[in-house]
C-alpha positions as CSV (number, residue, x, y, z in Angstrom):
1,X,-22.7,55.8,269.2
2,X,-23.7,58.9,271.1
3,X,-26.1,58.9,273.9
4,X,-28.0,61.8,274.3
5,X,-28.7,63.3,277.8
6,X,-32.1,63.5,278.5
7,X,-33.1,67.2,279.0
8,X,-33.5,68.8,282.3
9,X,-36.5,69.6,284.1
10,X,-36.4,73.4,284.8
11,X,-38.8,74.6,286.8
12,X,-39.9,78.1,286.1
13,X,-39.3,80.3,289.2
14,X,-42.1,82.7,290.3
15,X,-39.8,84.2,293.0
16,X,-41.9,82.7,295.5
17,X,-42.7,79.2,296.6
18,X,-46.1,78.4,298.0
19,X,-44.8,78.0,301.6
20,X,-43.6,81.5,301.3
21,X,-46.7,82.8,300.4
22,X,-48.1,80.8,302.9
23,X,-45.7,82.2,305.5
24,X,-46.6,85.9,304.9
25,X,-50.4,84.9,304.9
26,X,-50.0,83.7,308.3
27,X,-47.4,86.4,309.2
28,X,-50.4,89.0,307.9
29,X,-52.6,87.3,310.2
30,X,-50.6,87.2,313.4
31,X,-49.6,91.2,312.6
32,X,-53.6,91.7,312.3
33,X,-54.3,89.8,315.5
34,X,-51.3,91.2,317.6
35,X,-52.3,95.0,316.2
36,X,-55.9,93.8,317.5
37,X,-54.8,92.9,320.6
38,X,-52.6,96.0,321.5
39,X,-55.6,98.3,320.4
40,X,-57.9,96.6,322.7
41,X,-55.1,96.6,325.5
42,X,-54.7,100.4,324.8
43,X,-58.5,101.1,325.0
44,X,-58.5,98.9,328.4
45,X,-55.7,101.0,329.7
46,X,-57.5,104.7,328.4
47,X,-60.7,103.0,330.3
48,X,-58.5,102.4,333.4
49,X,-56.9,105.6,333.6
50,X,-60.2,107.2,333.3
51,X,-61.9,105.1,336.3
52,X,-58.9,106.0,338.2
53,X,-59.0,109.7,337.3
54,X,-62.9,109.6,338.3
55,X,-62.2,107.9,341.4
56,X,-59.4,110.5,342.3
57,X,-61.8,113.0,341.7
58,X,-64.7,111.3,343.9
59,X,-61.7,111.1,346.5
60,X,-60.8,114.8,346.7
61,X,-64.3,115.4,347.0
62,X,-65.1,113.4,349.7
63,X,-62.1,114.5,351.6
64,X,-62.6,118.4,350.7
65,X,-66.0,117.6,352.8
66,X,-64.9,115.7,355.9
67,X,-62.5,118.7,356.1
68,X,-65.1,121.4,355.8
69,X,-67.2,119.3,358.4
70,X,-64.2,118.9,360.9
71,X,-63.6,122.4,360.5
72,X,-67.2,123.4,361.4
73,X,-67.3,121.1,364.3
74,X,-64.2,122.4,365.5
75,X,-65.6,126.0,365.1
76,X,-68.7,125.1,367.1
77,X,-67.2,123.4,370.1
78,X,-67.7,126.7,372.3
79,X,-71.2,126.5,371.9
80,X,-71.7,122.9,373.0
81,X,-73.0,122.4,376.5
82,X,-70.6,120.1,379.2
83,X,-71.6,117.7,380.9
84,X,-70.9,119.7,384.4
85,X,-73.6,122.5,382.9
86,X,-75.9,119.5,381.6
87,X,-76.1,117.8,384.8
88,X,-78.6,120.3,387.0
89,X,-80.5,120.2,383.9
90,X,-81.0,116.6,383.4
91,X,-82.0,116.3,387.2
92,X,-84.7,119.0,387.1
93,X,-86.2,117.7,384.0
94,X,-86.0,114.0,385.2
95,X,-87.7,115.1,388.4
96,X,-90.5,117.1,386.9
97,X,-91.2,114.3,384.3
98,X,-91.3,111.7,387.5
99,X,-93.7,114.4,388.9
100,X,-96.4,114.3,385.8
101,X,-96.3,110.9,385.6
102,X,-96.8,110.0,389.1
103,X,-100.0,112.1,389.0
104,X,-101.2,110.4,386.0
105,X,-100.6,106.9,387.6
106,X,-102.5,108.2,390.8
107,X,-105.4,110.1,388.7
108,X,-105.5,106.0,387.0
109,X,-105.7,104.5,390.2
110,X,-108.3,106.9,391.7
111,X,-110.6,106.4,388.7
112,X,-110.2,102.6,388.7
113,X,-110.7,102.3,392.9
114,X,-114.6,104.6,392.2
């Protein structure tokens, strides 16, 4: 008697298994996340570059103002009064103010004593 062999179970191949499909979907999600992260990083870098350019512009303006003021001060140094020139003027003004205040205090004392 002949024995019959059981027919082989054949699996119809679709070209991809379920795990391969899941791996592709996961890879697509990872690629999307990576693209989003790269886009955010590029936007942050662009913002940082713009901020740095703005700061550099502000600094160059501030430096220009300082240079302008320094030049103005140096140009006007000859018109300033020195301590030697100011000393006698200071003494005269302090003497006059002292005399006026002494006269006022004397008038007040004279009014009080009357």
